[in-house]
Residue, then its C-alpha position, 0 to 999 in steps of 0.5 A: x492521553x484522551x479517552x476514546x468512546x468504546x474503550x474496552x477492557x477486562x474481556x477474555x481472549x476467548x470473548x474477543x476472538x468470538x466477538x471478532x468472528x461474529x461480525x466478520x465481513x466475509x466478502x472482504x475476507x473472501x476477496x482478499x484471500x482470492x487475490x492473495x492466492x491468485x497472486x501466489x499462482x501468478x508469481x509461480x508461473x511468471x518466474x518459473x524460468x527466471x532462476x534456472x538453478x532454482x525455478x521455485x525460488x520466488x514461488x516458495x518465498x511468496x508462499x511463506x510470505x503469504x502464510x506469515x501474513x495470514x497468521x498476522x491477519x488473524x492475530x490482528x482480529x483480536x487487536x484492540x485499537x483503543x488500547x493501542x492508543x497508549x503506545x501511539x508515540x512509541x509506534x511513531x518513534x519506532x517507525x521513524x527510527x526504522x526508516x532512518x536506520x535503513x539509510x545507514x545500515x540498509x542494503x541497496x538494490x538498484x540504487x535504492x536503500x529500502x531494506x534491512x537484512x535480518x539473517x535470511x529475511x529482508x525487511x522493508x520498514x517503510x512498507x510496514x509503516x503504512x499501517x502505522x502512519x494510518x493509526x498514528x494520524x487517526x489518533x492525532x486527529x481524534x485527540x485534537x480535533x475538538x481542541x485545535x483550530x482546523x488549520x493548525x490540525x491540518x499542519x500538525x498532521x502534515x508535519x507528523x506525516x512529512x517526517x517519515x515520508x521525507x526519510x522514505x523519499x531519501x531512500x529513495x522511495x517516492x512511491x511509498x512516500x506518496x502512499x503516506x501522503x494519500x493516507x494523511x489526506x484521506x484521514x483529514x477528509x473523512x474527519x471533515x477538514x475544510x475543502x480549502x485545505x485540500x485545494x491548498x495541498x494540491x497547489x503545494x504538490x503541483x508547485x513542488x512537482x514543477x520545481x523538482x522536475x523542471x525549475x530546480x534542474x534548470x539552475x543545476x539543482x537535481x533533487x531526484x535521481x535521473x531514473x526517478x525523473x524518467x519514471x515520472x515523465x516516461x508515461x508522457x513520452x514512453x516511446x523515447x528509447x533513451x530510458x529503461x523506464x520507457x522500455x518497461x512501459x512499452x513492454x507492459x503495453x505490448x503484454x497487455x495488448x497481446x493478451x486479447x480477450x481471453x489471454x495467451x495462457x501461462x505457456x504462451x505469454x512470451x513477454x513474461x516467460x522470455x523476460x521481455x517484460x521487466x519486473x514482471x513479478x513485482x511492479x508489472x504483475x498486472x501486465x502479466x495477468x493481462x497477457x496470460x488471462x486477457x481482458x477477462x482475467x484482468x477485469x475479474x481481478x479489478x472486480x475483486x479489488x472493487x469488492x475489497x474497496x467497497x467493503x472497506x468503505x462500508x466498514x469505515x461507515x459502520x465503524x463503532x468509534x471515530x478512531x476506528x472510522x479514521x483508521x479504516x479511512x487511512x487503510x482504504x486510501x492506502x489500498x485504493x491508491x496503490x491499486x489505482x497507481x499500479x494499474x495506471x502505470x501498467x497501462x501508461x496513464x500514471x507515472x511509474x513510481x514503483x508502487x506494488x499491486x496490493x496482495x498480488x506483487x511479490x514481496x515479504x514486507x509488502x504482502x505482510x503489510x496488506x494482509x495486516x491492513x485487511x485484518x485491521x479492517x476486518x477487526x473494525x468491521x466486526x466491532x461495527x457489526x455488533x450491537x452498540x452495547x456489545x461493542x462498548 
């Protein structure tokens, strides 16, 4: 195991907590808390009539998820990433085992097997794996960037990413697999890998997309499920009535357009409260915001995401060690990619891949993952804000 600059040891829990709070990025924390709280409110008003016998079903669970996530976020503020590097391959093996077990023992919802039932809880390991894979890739790059040729390092990172991403794809969960890929590309980019590697990666992705969507089906080989093909192609021709996905996209556009400048309010949002808009508490929650609160509300939400990404980039630039810089890069890419794709698919400029909106969409594993990711960024930011002698 390589020795990382800035490795710490022997500090008390009280000292670590005090140091973490001393340089806390309050802009990032404030924006994340506001978005998370707003998400809980939107889930409540959007799902109030979804289950007649229990109107607060989704709301009470989302409150619980958010509270658990907040506890985890503040716990992470005391986490020493340099110390955690000694367990990097244990974490990686655990991730592969967790997403693999889902294929065998997981519960299926609408054709996808992504969750493990743990009593009353339903856990999605692939969501939690987003932060894990960012950390693992960062460690791999830091340990080997000086001793390995750039091409071999990029291939190694691609292989490390492809194993869990491939298993997640088989669940099938194309959206999360794409998030893993975005994290890997961001870490390699910030690490300074040659630009030609990214051009080559783009060509490989484009070739695979054309093969999977058109060439292989033409010869009778169907890699994707029919609904996945509809999701990837509906944004090109969303008016086709043959697919449920086309209907979802049309209803999302109607909801966004009907909100106008200032919205119709929770009581007047007919697309949402009458269930014309499917998945209004998960994949299409941005359309709910636009219908209820209009262009102004949706614009303010995007502005809050801008603050989160801006502060994440600042934290990445100020990171005390190279490891922390690369971890911050992976997490920033994770958040930015999810925001861009989710809002893009709501307005019809991106394929519908099932990627939730960070800190807004309903879901336990999703909420926990994003709050933990914010906690990691806050931890890295607090160390980067310290004088060099204290950070070391």
